C-alpha positions as CSV (number, residue, x, y, z in Angstrom):
1,X,-3.0,112.2,32.0
2,X,-2.4,112.5,28.3
3,X,-5.1,110.4,26.4
4,X,-2.6,109.4,23.8
5,X,-0.3,108.0,26.4
6,X,-3.2,106.2,28.2
7,X,-4.2,104.6,24.8
8,X,-0.6,103.4,24.2
9,X,-0.4,101.8,27.7
10,X,-3.8,100.1,27.3
11,X,-2.7,98.7,23.9
12,X,0.5,97.4,25.5
13,X,-1.4,95.7,28.3
14,X,-3.7,94.0,25.8
15,X,-0.7,92.8,23.8
16,X,1.0,91.3,26.8
17,X,-2.2,89.6,28.0
18,X,-2.8,88.1,24.5
19,X,0.8,86.8,24.4
20,X,0.4,84.9,27.8
21,X,-2.9,83.5,26.7
22,X,-1.4,82.2,23.4
23,X,1.6,80.7,25.3
24,X,-0.6,78.9,27.8
25,X,-2.8,77.4,25.0
26,X,0.3,76.0,23.3
27,X,1.4,74.1,26.4
28,X,-2.0,72.4,26.8
29,X,-2.6,69.0,25.0
30,X,-4.9,69.4,22.1
31,X,-8.0,67.2,22.4
32,X,-10.4,67.1,19.5
33,X,-13.8,65.5,19.8
34,X,-16.5,65.4,17.3
35,X,-19.8,66.7,18.5
36,X,-22.1,63.8,19.4
37,X,-19.3,61.2,19.4
38,X,-17.9,59.7,22.7
39,X,-14.2,60.1,23.5
40,X,-12.0,57.3,22.2
41,X,-11.2,54.6,24.8
42,X,-7.6,53.3,25.3
43,X,-7.0,50.1,23.4
44,X,-7.4,46.9,25.5
45,X,-4.3,45.0,26.2
46,X,-3.9,41.6,24.4
47,X,-4.1,38.5,26.6
48,X,-1.1,37.1,24.7
49,X,2.4,38.3,24.7
50,X,4.6,38.8,21.6
51,X,5.7,35.2,22.0
52,X,2.2,33.8,21.9
53,X,2.2,32.8,25.6
54,X,-0.7,33.6,27.9
55,X,-0.2,36.1,30.6
56,X,-1.9,33.7,33.1
57,X,-2.0,30.0,33.8
58,X,-3.9,28.0,31.2
59,X,-5.3,24.5,31.4
60,X,-5.9,22.1,28.5
61,X,-6.7,18.7,27.2
62,X,-4.8,16.7,24.6
63,X,-5.1,13.4,22.7
64,X,-3.3,11.8,19.8
65,X,-1.6,8.7,18.3
66,X,1.3,6.7,19.4
67,X,3.7,4.5,17.4
68,X,5.7,2.5,19.9
69,X,8.6,0.1,19.9
70,X,11.4,-1.3,22.1
71,X,15.1,-0.7,21.8
72,X,18.1,-2.3,23.5
73,X,20.3,-5.4,23.6
74,X,17.3,-7.8,23.8
75,X,15.8,-6.3,20.7
76,X,19.1,-6.4,18.8
77,X,19.4,-10.1,19.7
78,X,15.9,-10.7,18.5
79,X,16.7,-8.9,15.3
80,X,19.8,-11.1,14.8
81,X,17.5,-14.1,15.3
82,X,15.2,-12.8,12.6
83,X,18.1,-12.5,10.2
84,X,19.2,-16.1,10.9
85,X,15.7,-17.3,10.3
86,X,15.8,-15.6,6.8
87,X,13.1,-13.1,7.6
88,X,10.6,-15.6,9.2
89,X,10.5,-13.3,12.3
90,X,9.9,-9.6,11.9
91,X,9.5,-6.7,14.4
92,X,6.9,-4.1,13.9
93,X,6.0,-0.8,15.6
94,X,2.8,-1.0,17.7
95,X,0.1,1.6,17.1
96,X,-1.8,3.1,20.1
97,X,-3.1,6.4,21.5
98,X,-2.6,8.8,24.4
99,X,-5.0,11.3,26.1
100,X,-4.7,13.5,29.1
101,X,-4.7,17.0,30.7
102,X,-2.0,19.7,31.3
103,X,-1.4,23.1,32.8
104,X,0.7,25.8,31.2
105,X,2.6,28.2,33.5
106,X,4.2,31.1,31.7
107,X,7.7,32.3,32.7
108,X,8.0,35.5,30.8
109,X,7.4,36.1,27.1
110,X,9.6,33.3,25.7
111,X,9.4,30.4,28.1
112,X,6.8,28.3,30.0
113,X,6.5,25.2,32.1
114,X,3.9,22.5,31.4
115,X,3.2,19.6,33.8
116,X,0.7,17.1,32.7
117,X,-0.9,13.6,33.2
118,X,-1.9,11.3,30.4
119,X,-2.9,7.7,29.6
120,X,-0.5,6.3,27.0
121,X,-0.3,2.9,25.1
122,X,3.1,1.5,24.3
123,X,4.8,-1.8,23.5
124,X,6.0,-3.7,20.5
125,X,4.9,-6.4,18.1
126,X,6.6,-9.5,16.6
127,X,5.3,-11.5,13.6
128,X,6.6,-14.9,12.6
129,X,5.9,-17.0,9.5
130,X,6.7,-20.7,8.8
131,X,10.2,-20.8,7.2
132,X,9.1,-23.5,4.7
133,X,8.5,-22.5,1.1
134,X,6.3,-25.6,0.6
135,X,3.8,-24.2,3.2
136,X,3.7,-20.6,1.9
137,X,0.2,-21.3,0.5
138,X,-1.1,-21.5,4.0
139,X,-0.1,-17.9,4.8
140,X,0.4,-19.1,8.4
141,X,1.4,-16.4,10.9
142,X,2.0,-16.1,14.6
143,X,1.9,-12.6,16.2
144,X,3.0,-11.7,19.7
145,X,2.2,-8.2,20.9
146,X,3.3,-6.5,24.1
147,X,0.3,-4.4,25.0
148,X,1.5,-1.9,27.6
149,X,-0.5,0.9,29.2
150,X,1.1,3.7,31.2
151,X,0.2,6.8,33.2
152,X,2.7,9.3,31.8
153,X,3.6,12.3,34.0
154,X,5.7,14.7,31.9
155,X,7.2,18.0,33.1
156,X,8.3,19.9,30.0
157,X,9.8,23.3,29.4
158,X,8.6,25.2,26.3
159,X,10.6,27.7,24.3
160,X,8.5,30.0,22.1
161,X,10.3,30.7,18.9
162,X,7.6,32.8,17.2
163,X,4.0,33.6,18.1
164,X,2.5,30.2,18.2
165,X,5.6,28.1,17.3
166,X,7.5,26.4,20.2
167,X,10.0,23.7,21.1
168,X,9.5,21.5,24.1
169,X,11.6,19.1,26.2
170,X,11.7,17.6,29.7
171,X,11.7,14.5,31.9
172,X,8.8,12.1,32.2
173,X,7.9,9.4,34.7
174,X,5.5,6.6,33.6
175,X,3.6,4.3,35.9
176,X,2.8,0.9,34.5
177,X,-1.0,0.3,34.6
178,X,-1.2,-3.0,32.7
179,X,0.9,-5.2,30.5
180,X,-0.4,-8.1,28.5
181,X,1.2,-10.3,25.9
182,X,-1.3,-11.2,23.2
183,X,-0.5,-14.3,21.0
184,X,-2.4,-14.8,17.8
185,X,-2.1,-17.4,15.1
186,X,-3.8,-17.4,11.7
187,X,-3.8,-19.4,8.5
188,X,-5.3,-18.7,5.1
189,X,-6.4,-15.3,6.4
190,X,-8.5,-16.8,9.3
191,X,-7.8,-16.4,13.0
192,X,-7.0,-19.8,14.5
193,X,-5.9,-18.9,18.0
194,X,-5.8,-15.9,20.3
195,X,-4.8,-15.6,24.0
196,X,-3.7,-12.9,26.4
197,X,-1.1,-13.4,29.1
198,X,-0.8,-11.0,32.0
199,X,3.0,-10.2,32.3
200,X,2.8,-6.9,34.3
201,X,4.5,-8.5,37.4
202,X,7.6,-9.2,35.2
203,X,8.2,-5.5,34.3
204,X,9.3,-2.5,36.3
205,X,6.3,-0.5,37.8
206,X,7.9,2.9,36.9
207,X,9.7,3.9,33.7
208,X,11.7,7.1,33.2
209,X,12.2,8.9,30.0
210,X,13.0,12.2,28.3
211,X,10.5,13.7,25.9
212,X,10.7,16.4,23.3
213,X,9.3,17.8,20.2
214,X,7.7,20.7,18.2
215,X,4.3,22.3,18.4
216,X,2.1,25.2,17.3
217,X,-0.6,26.9,19.3
218,X,-3.3,28.9,17.5
219,X,-5.0,31.9,19.0
220,X,-8.3,29.9,19.0
221,X,-6.9,27.6,21.7
222,X,-6.3,24.6,19.4
223,X,-2.8,23.3,18.9
224,X,-0.8,20.6,17.2
225,X,2.4,18.9,18.3
226,X,4.7,16.0,17.4
227,X,7.3,14.5,19.6
228,X,9.4,11.5,20.7
229,X,9.7,9.7,24.1
230,X,13.1,8.2,24.7
231,X,13.0,5.6,27.5
232,X,16.0,5.5,29.9
233,X,15.0,2.6,32.2
234,X,15.3,-1.1,31.4
235,X,11.8,-2.6,31.3
236,X,12.6,-6.1,32.8
237,X,12.1,-6.1,36.5
238,X,14.5,-9.0,37.1
239,X,17.2,-7.7,34.7
240,X,17.0,-10.8,32.4
241,X,17.0,-8.7,29.3
242,X,17.6,-5.1,28.4
243,X,14.9,-3.1,26.5
244,X,13.6,0.5,26.6
245,X,10.5,2.2,25.4
246,X,10.6,4.3,22.3
247,X,7.4,6.2,21.3
248,X,6.6,8.6,18.4
249,X,3.7,10.9,19.3
250,X,1.4,13.2,17.3
251,X,-1.3,15.1,19.2
252,X,-4.1,17.7,19.0
253,X,-4.7,19.9,22.1
254,X,-7.0,22.6,23.3
255,X,-6.1,25.3,25.9
256,X,-8.8,27.2,27.8
């Protein structure tokens, strides 16, 4: 065989082999590692979705302030009486507190369900003064306060607007734990009389309401919320008067 022809065939074979090797190298993924450094690990998935909701069930505790009052025909009649008495009877919102526990069950990225149980103080307050200008120097006052305590059982739905920010609304059943009317009298700034009357038997044992509001949940687990309870049931057990609970709430919570 001619040596020149043999040399040309060998060169052609080397060229073809080099071409296949280069093509195979291009199809393989390129992985670069520095000597002495471990290979990078895949990033861990976040436990919170883009809406700020947890991918699993979370439990929490909450507590906050109540500002309560009554609304209805009976309250309007009482307000008319106050007007006739030229302001000698005034109605005030009663302060209180609430505290309880809850569970958050996510339903996708944007929604969740949150059942809960909490102790909650409600009621109203009336303050009367003597309608005689000649006795104004006594600063005599009589205060009657409905001191109601409930076990609230809300079942709310939460819509997550942005990471952390949400709206909530849902039904609520409330079991009456206690209800006492406190009557106080004072003059010249000194307490002259105070007595509590148990009136629980005169009120309905269960109250129904709708609740709703706005909240923000931080990544640390802490959260803030503000809402309103709108009572649907008449409070009087014997239907002698018509009045419903109204409660403004502000709370601090922690999810874990």
